C-alpha positions as a printed Julia matrix, in Angstrom:
448×3 Matrix{Float64}:
 -22.29   40.96    7.5
 -18.53   40.43    7.87
 -16.75   40.58    4.53
 -13.28   40.93    3.1
 -14.24   39.99   -0.45
 -12.3    42.78   -2.15
  -9.16   42.56   -0.02
  -6.2    42.78   -2.47
  -4.01   40.81   -0.07
  -6.37   37.84   -0.1
  -6.66   38.08   -3.87
  -2.87   37.71   -4.13
  -2.87   34.41   -2.19
  -2.51   31.24   -4.24
  -4.89   29.29   -1.98
  -8.65   29.63   -2.21
 -10.18   31.52    0.74
 -13.81   32.11    1.61
 -15.75   33.13    4.71
 -19.27   32.4     5.94
 -21.68   33.92    8.42
 -23.7    32.06   11.05
 -26.29   31.16    8.4
 -23.63   29.45    6.25
 -23.89   32.15    3.57
 -20.63   33.01    1.82
 -19.48   36.53    2.72
 -16.15   36.59    0.91
 -14.59   34.66   -1.95
 -11.07   35.39   -3.18
  -9.65   35.18   -6.69
  -7.94   31.79   -6.13
 -11.28   30.37   -4.97
 -12.77   31.51   -8.29
  -9.93   29.91  -10.23
 -10.03   26.55   -8.39
 -13.81   26.12   -8.36
 -14.68   27.84  -11.64
 -17.38   29.8    -9.77
 -17.39   33.59  -10.12
 -17.21   35.68   -6.95
 -20.5    37.44   -7.64
 -22.2    34.05   -8.09
 -20.79   32.72   -4.8
 -21.41   35.65   -2.43
 -24.65   35.2    -0.51
 -25.13   31.53   -1.38
 -24.79   28.68    1.11
 -21.29   27.22    0.9
 -22.57   23.65    0.39
 -24.38   24.83   -2.77
 -21.18   26.31   -4.15
 -18.66   23.61   -3.24
 -20.7    20.39   -3.25
 -17.8    18.83   -1.33
 -17.57   15.17   -0.36
 -17.47   16.12    3.35
 -20.27   18.72    3.39
 -22.99   16.41    4.64
 -21.34   14.45    7.46
 -17.79   15.66    8.05
 -17.73   19.39    7.36
 -14.42   20.78    8.63
 -15.84   24.28    9.05
 -18.77   22.97   11.11
 -16.3    21.19   13.41
 -14.45   24.47   13.92
 -17.62   26.44   14.63
 -18.77   23.86   17.18
 -15.45   23.25   18.94
 -13.77   26.6    18.42
 -10.65   24.73   17.3
  -9.07   25.07   13.85
  -8.82   22.17   11.42
  -5.54   21.87    9.53
  -4.78   19.66    6.52
  -8.12   17.87    6.06
  -8.69   16.54    2.56
 -11.86   16.4     0.49
 -13.18   16.49   -3.06
 -15.3    19.31   -4.46
 -17.28   19.46   -7.69
 -16.18   22.35   -9.89
 -18.48   24.49  -12.03
 -17.71   22.25  -15.02
 -18.69   19.09  -13.09
 -15.11   17.89  -12.6
 -13.99   16.43   -9.26
 -11.23   18.48   -7.64
  -9.18   17.11   -4.7
  -8.4    19.81   -2.12
  -6.63   20.23    1.23
  -8.57   22.31    3.78
  -7.75   24.47    6.82
 -10.41   26.3     8.86
 -10.64   28.8    11.69
 -13.15   31.05   13.42
 -13.83   34.51   11.98
 -14.0    37.27   14.63
 -14.86   40.95   14.48
 -12.87   43.81   16.03
 -14.47   43.13   19.43
 -13.38   39.48   19.36
 -16.88   38.14   18.79
 -17.3    35.12   16.53
 -19.17   36.23   13.41
 -18.62   33.16   11.24
 -15.87   30.99    9.89
 -13.11   31.13    7.31
 -11.73   28.31    5.22
  -8.68   28.13    2.98
  -8.23   25.34    0.46
  -5.45   24.17   -1.83
  -5.95   22.49   -5.19
  -4.34   19.02   -5.05
  -5.11   18.06   -8.66
  -1.46   18.31   -9.65
  -0.38   16.28   -6.61
  -3.04   13.65   -7.38
  -1.81   13.41  -10.97
   1.79   12.99   -9.83
   0.7    10.29   -7.39
  -1.1     8.43  -10.18
   1.99    8.6   -12.38
   4.17    7.41   -9.49
   1.85    4.5    -8.73
   1.69    3.55  -12.41
   5.48    3.49  -12.52
   6.05    1.61   -9.3
   3.17   -0.86   -9.14
   2.62   -4.18  -10.79
  -0.89   -5.56  -10.47
  -1.47   -4.97   -6.71
   2.24   -5.1    -5.81
   3.92   -1.85   -4.79
   7.67   -1.23   -4.84
  10.32    1.07   -6.26
  13.4    -0.65   -4.83
  15.89   -2.29   -7.16
  14.94   -5.73   -5.8
  11.24   -5.2    -6.58
  11.85   -3.62   -9.96
  13.95   -6.63  -11.03
  11.05   -8.92  -10.02
   8.62   -6.74  -11.99
  10.88   -7.16  -15.04
  10.83  -10.95  -14.65
   7.11  -11.49  -14.12
   5.93  -11.11  -17.75
   8.53  -13.64  -18.92
   7.62  -16.08  -16.16
   3.91  -15.64  -16.86
   4.36  -16.43  -20.56
   5.92  -19.83  -19.8
   4.06  -22.96  -18.64
   6.71  -23.82  -16.03
   6.06  -24.56  -12.37
   7.14  -21.71  -10.07
   8.29  -21.76   -6.44
   7.83  -18.45   -4.61
   9.8   -18.16   -1.37
   9.51  -15.37    1.17
   8.65  -14.61    4.77
   5.02  -14.45    5.89
   3.39  -11.17    4.9
   5.63  -10.41    1.92
   2.81  -10.84   -0.6
   3.58  -14.22   -2.17
  -0.03  -14.74   -3.26
  -0.06  -11.32   -4.94
   2.89  -12.43   -7.08
   1.15  -15.71   -7.88
  -2.0   -13.87   -8.95
   0.05  -11.46  -11.06
   1.7   -14.39  -12.87
  -1.72  -15.92  -13.56
  -3.29  -12.66  -14.75
  -0.41  -12.04  -17.17
  -0.42  -15.6   -18.5
  -2.33  -17.17  -21.41
  -4.44  -18.9   -18.72
  -5.8   -15.61  -17.33
  -9.35  -16.22  -18.58
  -9.57  -19.46  -16.61
  -9.62  -19.94  -12.85
  -6.94  -19.09  -10.3
  -7.47  -21.49   -7.38
  -5.59  -20.93   -4.11
  -5.1   -23.6    -1.43
  -3.42  -23.1     1.96
  -1.73  -26.46    2.45
  -0.87  -25.73    6.09
  -4.49  -25.1     7.09
  -5.78  -28.67    6.64
  -4.79  -32.12    7.97
  -3.75  -34.71    5.42
  -7.11  -36.45    5.0
  -8.97  -33.2     4.37
  -6.2   -31.77    2.19
  -6.27  -34.86   -0.03
 -10.01  -34.61   -0.66
  -9.73  -30.82   -1.06
  -7.03  -31.13   -3.71
  -8.19  -34.2    -5.6
 -11.91  -34.43   -4.81
 -13.88  -37.63   -4.23
 -16.55  -39.84   -5.73
 -19.93  -40.53   -4.17
 -19.65  -43.38   -1.65
 -15.91  -42.92   -1.13
 -16.66  -42.53    2.59
 -19.73  -42.38    4.81
 -20.69  -38.72    4.25
 -19.83  -38.65    0.54
 -23.37  -38.42   -0.87
 -22.31  -37.09   -4.28
 -19.2   -36.43   -6.34
 -17.11  -33.44   -5.33
 -14.47  -32.0    -7.68
 -11.15  -31.14   -6.07
  -9.2   -27.92   -6.44
  -7.06  -29.37   -9.24
 -10.19  -30.18  -11.25
 -11.61  -26.69  -10.6
  -8.36  -25.15  -11.84
  -8.33  -27.2   -15.06
  -7.1   -24.94  -17.87
  -6.02  -22.37  -15.3
  -3.65  -22.07  -12.36
  -3.51  -23.66   -8.9
  -1.59  -21.91   -6.14
  -0.3   -24.21   -3.39
   0.55  -21.92   -0.49
   2.78  -23.13    2.39
   3.8   -26.22    0.44
   6.71  -26.74    2.84
   4.24  -27.89    5.5
   2.74  -30.9     3.68
   3.39  -34.41    5.0
   5.69  -36.97    3.3
   2.63  -38.95    2.17
   1.09  -35.89    0.54
   4.43  -35.09   -1.07
   4.28  -38.47   -2.83
   0.72  -37.81   -4.06
   1.63  -34.38   -5.33
   4.77  -35.63   -7.08
   2.67  -38.16   -8.98
   0.25  -35.44  -10.08
   3.09  -33.32  -11.43
   4.7   -36.29  -13.21
   1.56  -37.83  -14.69
  -0.47  -34.63  -15.13
  -3.48  -36.47  -13.8
  -5.37  -36.79  -10.53
  -7.16  -39.68   -8.9
 -10.17  -38.59   -6.77
 -10.84  -40.59   -3.62
 -12.98  -43.59   -4.5
 -12.23  -43.33   -8.24
 -11.13  -46.36  -10.25
  -9.17  -44.44  -12.87
  -7.1   -41.26  -13.13
  -8.41  -38.05  -14.67
  -6.15  -36.02  -16.97
  -5.77  -32.35  -16.03
  -4.19  -29.27  -17.6
  -3.14  -27.08  -14.68
  -0.21  -24.78  -14.08
   1.18  -25.14  -10.56
   2.5   -22.2    -8.56
   3.77  -23.01   -5.07
   4.87  -20.83   -2.16
   6.49  -21.28    1.22
   7.92  -19.21    4.06
  10.36  -22.02    4.84
  13.74  -22.83    3.31
  12.88  -25.83    1.14
  16.48  -26.5     0.15
  17.36  -26.83    3.83
  14.35  -29.11    4.42
  15.6   -31.32    1.58
  19.03  -31.56    3.21
  17.37  -32.5     6.49
  15.33  -35.23    4.78
  12.02  -33.49    5.56
  11.1   -32.67    1.96
  11.48  -34.92   -1.08
  14.31  -33.85   -3.37
  12.48  -35.03   -6.51
   9.4   -32.97   -5.61
  11.61  -29.99   -4.77
  13.07  -29.93   -8.26
   9.64  -30.49   -9.83
   8.16  -27.38   -8.24
  11.33  -25.25   -8.4
  11.67  -25.02  -12.18
  11.44  -21.24  -11.78
  12.36  -19.71   -8.45
  11.3   -16.31   -7.07
  12.42  -14.93   -3.73
  10.33  -12.06   -2.36
  12.44   -9.7    -0.22
  11.32   -8.88    3.31
  10.23   -5.31    3.96
  13.26   -4.57    6.13
  15.4    -5.43    3.07
  13.63   -2.78    0.99
  12.95    0.06    3.41
  13.0     2.56    0.54
   9.59    1.13   -0.43
   7.99    2.13    2.89
   6.96    5.7     1.87
   5.41    4.42   -1.37
   3.59    1.63    0.47
   2.32    4.11    3.07
   0.88    6.36    0.33
  -0.73    3.32   -1.3
  -2.26    2.12    1.99
  -3.54    5.59    2.95
  -5.29    5.84   -0.43
  -6.67    2.31    0.01
  -8.14    2.92    3.47
  -9.46    6.37    2.5
 -11.46    4.6    -0.2
 -12.57    1.68    1.99
 -13.5     3.77    5.04
 -14.73    6.89    3.22
 -12.22    9.08    5.05
 -10.09   11.99    3.89
  -6.76   11.52    5.66
  -4.0    13.37    3.82
  -1.12   11.11    4.86
   1.33   10.71    7.74
   3.43   13.3     9.55
   7.21   13.42    9.13
   7.63   12.02   12.68
   5.4     9.07   11.82
   7.28    8.44    8.58
  10.58    8.48   10.47
   9.21    5.97   12.98
   7.9     3.72   10.2
  11.29    3.84    8.46
  13.03    2.71   11.68
  10.78   -0.31   12.29
  12.05   -3.8    11.35
   8.65   -5.26   10.27
   8.83   -8.9    11.35
   5.32   -9.16    9.84
   6.43   -7.47    6.61
   3.93   -5.62    4.38
   1.0    -7.21    6.22
   2.26   -5.66    9.47
   2.61   -2.22    7.86
  -0.94   -2.55    6.52
  -2.21   -3.37   10.03
  -0.35   -0.35   11.45
  -1.94    2.02    8.93
  -5.39    0.46    9.4
  -5.18    0.94   13.2
  -4.08    4.54   12.66
  -7.18    5.1    10.51
  -9.36    3.91   13.38
  -7.79    6.44   15.79
  -7.29    9.36   13.38
 -10.44   11.45   12.86
  -9.07   13.62   10.09
  -6.1    15.61    8.83
  -3.06   13.38    8.95
  -1.77   10.45   10.97
   0.35   11.49   13.97
   2.51    9.57   16.46
  -0.4     9.13   18.9
  -2.35    7.2    16.23
   0.33    4.49   15.95
   0.3     1.24   17.96
   1.71    1.73   21.47
   4.93   -0.14   20.68
   5.73    2.32   17.86
   5.0     5.54   19.74
   8.43    5.64   21.36
  11.69    5.55   19.46
  13.68    2.31   19.96
  16.54    2.44   22.46
  19.01    1.82   19.64
  17.7     4.72   17.57
  20.26    7.37   16.6
  20.32   10.61   18.59
  19.02   12.57   15.59
  15.82   11.04   14.22
  14.84   11.61   10.6
  12.14   14.27   10.68
  11.39   14.49    6.97
  11.63   12.45    3.8
  15.12   13.71    2.91
  16.68   12.72    6.22
  14.84    9.4     6.07
  16.4     8.93    2.65
  19.86    9.55    4.16
  19.25    6.81    6.72
  18.31    4.41    3.92
  21.52    5.27    2.03
  23.65    4.71    5.14
  21.93    1.39    5.8
  22.5     0.26    2.19
  26.19    1.2     2.42
  26.51   -0.77    5.65
  24.87   -3.86    4.09
  27.21   -3.57    1.09
  30.36   -2.94    3.18
  30.81    0.59    1.83
  30.57   -0.4    -1.85
  28.77    2.6    -3.36
  28.06    0.94   -6.7
  26.38   -2.05   -5.08
  24.5     0.21   -2.65
  23.21    2.4    -5.51
  22.1    -0.72   -7.41
  20.2    -1.95   -4.33
  18.57    1.48   -3.87
  17.66    1.73   -7.55
  19.53    5.01   -8.13
  22.49    6.04  -10.28
  25.92    5.86   -8.54
  26.51    9.55   -9.36
  23.23   10.43   -7.61
  24.34    8.49   -4.55
  27.7    10.3    -4.55
  25.97   13.71   -4.86
  23.64   13.0    -1.94
  26.52   11.81    0.25
  28.54   14.88   -0.62
  25.6    17.18    0.21
  25.13   15.44    3.55
  28.8    16.03    4.44
  28.53   19.82    4.03
  29.1    21.83    7.27
  26.01   22.3     9.42
  24.54   25.79    9.99
  25.29   27.57   13.32
  22.05   26.16   14.79
  22.15   22.61   13.46
  19.0    20.79   12.4
  18.62   17.14   11.39
  20.62   16.41    8.23
  18.76   17.26    5.02
  19.71   16.0     1.58
  19.19   18.54   -1.18
């Protein structure tokens, strides 16, 4: 039986290490493995590894089994194990074949790192930089987070403007959930998805006999949202006739179902959203000015993702955690090359596009971390306009964000630091560090 259980070198390693034979019995178990799992070495030696670790991947996605079958090592897979005290412990795993002096395979060896501290830091980071289901650490997003509780506490109508995919409905839901109306319904309607006749009956409902197929009364979305909140998405696409109907509802605070002989009073807060410039539509005569001012009592503009690139790493972490949960996978994250590529992209589809990119990568990535080959084809090659030195880690990606912010603010460091959400002195320190002379064999710029 191959064993290195008493090797003082292995006992000095901070990572847990164990080995198994061909029968999956543990043949060695170092001191860090004892510390991480809470299982004593003498209790682990000779037992099957699945009985000791009770890991989330033991049954169907064992990293060590993959190595024994393919002969190839696994690096950076993630999993959860159950410690001796019953607690769940997140770990990062690497595996390889175990060979004897003659080069014959006699089992496998696995090292694992306790990620509990990392997981705790991630939770604290997410708690600090999330609001409901909205993720962002940029100055623009943090200022919106500061406003939302005040907006939610008021009864005023809100207009949320932003490009498609920026998360306008998430902001609307956050306002509702923080408001005194949170125990009543939040009703969302996509105004661009229905023609006028259907939209009218959908919003206001109808009485039995109002038209041929109306066999019984049907309440509209306004009636369903009574006491709560209605969210009118893509309001910039409604027809002039529907604009008149909607204006009357906002003025009179009542609705008139199709076929009804009298109006019905309602108590509904209206939140509206559009990806179009309503002020410009008003100037062009395509949107009623009186309705515009009725719905734009409070105005929120959601920044596009390319305007807040510093949020990309946080969003990537959030999406990786989301899809790990949904797809029961254990992907540790993205490589530095992938992060650099994601930081370069302009995201015409905004956060929704980034979500689709990560979801596709999850389909192609079997384990470990997401690499360049897991990205959509159009993102696998650097754009022609990319700088000669591509950011290969988070620090150099950060430098690119700083340079972009300075460019947008015409070199004004105070304004750039405000946009990035950092102190001006921090910005100055990072710029100064980046200007230091390169070593004899230069590497991509790193900010310390």
